[in-house]
C-alpha positions, 0 to 999 in steps of 0.5 A: 500500499502506498502513501498519499501525501498532501500538497503541503506535505510534499512541499515540506519534503521537497525542501528537505530533499533538495540537498540529497544525492541519489542513493540508488541508481537504476541502470540498464538492467531496469528494476531488479529484485536487488534494486528494490531491496536497496531502495527498501533498505534506504527507505528504512534508514533515511525515510526520504531518498532520491532514486535516479532512473536511467530510462529515456523512454517516458512510458517505461520510466513511469512504469518503473516509478509505479512499480517502485511505489507499489513494491516499497509502499512509499509515496512519490514526493516528486519526479524531476527529469530522471530523479524520483524522490520517495518518502516512507516513514520508518519505525523510528520517526525522524521526519515530522510531517506537517498535518494534512 
């Protein structure tokens, strides 16, 4: 189950994500089990991460994004070019989101 974020929460998370570097890079192999595990692990540790998707085809990129969100149960904060920003709260809450 993916997370639904309000516009206010997305704006807040965008500000926090601005200085982050991508922690996971998707190469030509696409979305593999290993890549999903890496994204899942990064979300557990950081809550807010950037993923770089190296697909020039817009439809393929959107399918990959949808699959990542579905498989990790995260919420998409934003997509700029090849960079996807994801958020998923972890057990020890680090980021205090504004109320919806």
